[in-house]
C-alpha positions in Angstrom: 35.9 -0.4 -24.1 36.9 1.5 -20.8 34.8 3.9 -22.3 31.7 1.3 -23.0 32.0 0.4 -19.2 31.4 4.3 -18.1 28.2 5.2 -20.4 26.8 0.9 -19.2 27.6 1.4 -16.0 26.2 5.1 -14.8 23.0 4.0 -17.0 22.6 1.3 -14.7 23.4 3.5 -11.7 20.9 6.4 -13.5 18.0 3.5 -14.1 18.6 2.2 -10.2 18.5 6.1 -8.6 15.2 6.3 -11.0 13.6 3.2 -9.3 14.6 4.1 -6.2 12.9 8.0 -6.9 10.0 6.0 -8.1 9.1 4.0 -4.5 7.0 6.8 -2.7 3.3 6.3 -3.3 1.5 8.6 -5.3 -2.0 9.7 -4.4 -3.7 7.5 -6.7 -2.0 4.9 -6.2 -2.3 5.3 -1.6 -5.8 5.0 -2.8 -6.2 2.7 -4.3 -3.8 0.8 -2.0 -5.9 2.6 1.3 -8.8 0.2 0.2 -7.2 -3.2 -0.5 -5.7 -2.5 3.4 -9.3 -1.8 3.7 -11.1 -4.7 2.7 -7.9 -7.2 3.8 -7.7 -5.8 7.1 -11.2 -3.7 7.8 -11.6 -5.4 11.7 -15.7 -5.7 10.3 -14.8 -8.3 7.8 -15.5 -11.9 7.9 -12.3 -13.8 7.8 -13.9 -16.5 5.1 -14.3 -12.9 3.1 -10.7 -11.8 3.6 -9.7 -15.4 2.8 -11.1 -14.6 -0.4 -10.2 -11.9 -1.5 -6.9 -12.8 -1.0 -7.8 -15.8 -3.1 -9.1 -13.0 -6.0 -6.0 -10.6 -5.4 -3.3 -13.4 -5.3 -5.3 -14.4 -9.1 -5.6 -10.3 -10.2 -1.5 -9.6 -9.8 0.1 -13.5 -9.6 0.8 -13.0 -6.4 3.5 -15.4 -4.7 3.3 -16.6 -1.3 5.9 -14.4 0.0 4.2 -10.9 -1.4 0.9 -12.2 -0.2 2.1 -12.4 3.0 3.5 -9.4 3.4 0.1 -7.8 2.2 -2.2 -9.4 4.3 1.1 -8.0 7.5 0.2 -4.5 6.3 -3.3 -4.9 6.4 -3.4 -6.8 9.6 -1.7 -3.6 10.8 -4.0 -1.3 9.1 -7.3 -3.5 10.7 -5.4 -2.8 14.5 -4.7 0.7 13.9 -9.0 0.9 13.2 -9.7 -1.1 15.9 -8.0 1.9 17.8 -9.1 4.6 16.5 -12.8 3.3 17.1 -12.3 2.6 20.8 -10.5 5.6 20.9 -13.7 7.7 19.2 -16.1 5.4 21.5 -14.2 6.7 24.7 -14.2 10.1 24.0 -17.0 11.2 21.1 -15.8 15.1 21.9 -12.1 15.4 21.6 -11.7 16.8 18.3 -8.4 17.6 19.4 -8.0 13.8 19.9 -9.6 13.0 16.9 -8.0 15.0 14.6 -4.6 13.5 15.9 -6.7 9.5 15.3 -6.5 10.6 12.0 -3.5 12.1 11.1 -1.7 8.6 12.5 -3.9 6.8 10.1 -3.4 9.3 7.4 0.9 8.7 8.1 0.0 5.2 8.4 -1.9 4.5 4.7 0.9 6.6 3.0 3.9 4.1 5.5 2.2 0.9 5.0 0.9 1.4 1.1 4.9 2.2 1.1 5.7 -0.5 2.7 3.8 -3.2 0.3 5.6 -1.4 -2.9 8.6 -1.9 -2.0 8.1 -5.5 -0.3 6.2 -7.1 -3.5 8.8 -7.4 -6.7 9.4 -4.7 -9.2 7.2 -6.3 -11.9 3.6 -6.7 -8.9 4.4 -3.3 -7.2 4.9 -1.6 -11.2 0.4 -3.6 -11.4 -0.3 -2.4 -8.0 0.9 1.2 -9.0 -0.7 0.8 -11.9 -4.4 -0.2 -11.4 -4.1 3.2 -8.9 -3.3 5.3 -11.4 -6.4 3.8 -13.6 -8.7 3.3 -11.4 -7.9 7.6 -10.5 -7.9 8.6 -14.4 -11.3 6.6 -15.0 -13.4 7.7 -11.5 -11.5 11.3 -11.9 -10.4 11.2 -8.3 
């Protein structure tokens, strides 16, 4: 009995470890989640358009209110960053060093926000988002 308990405990811990390792977004998944962040957080998107897309996502992934709020918050952060980048580029369009730094910041923020989304939704929802990212990449050859 004790051996069975140890085996079950080790299996459970291995599963938790595997889940923790899978929390980092892959490049394919990042590509898809970047798209979600952009369509929901774009400074140029109309509120009506964003609302319709959120509603569509909620249906597609069976998102609960907490998950939708988490995705929306990440999209707003992304939109704010895009606005800052736009302002900085407009102020100094020839400053290649500053623009390169902004691009790097944007890329890091995209990865951070994608991981934030995946860790703030239910595991089943995260798996669905991951699957769509991988599937789209496979279908488009990216």
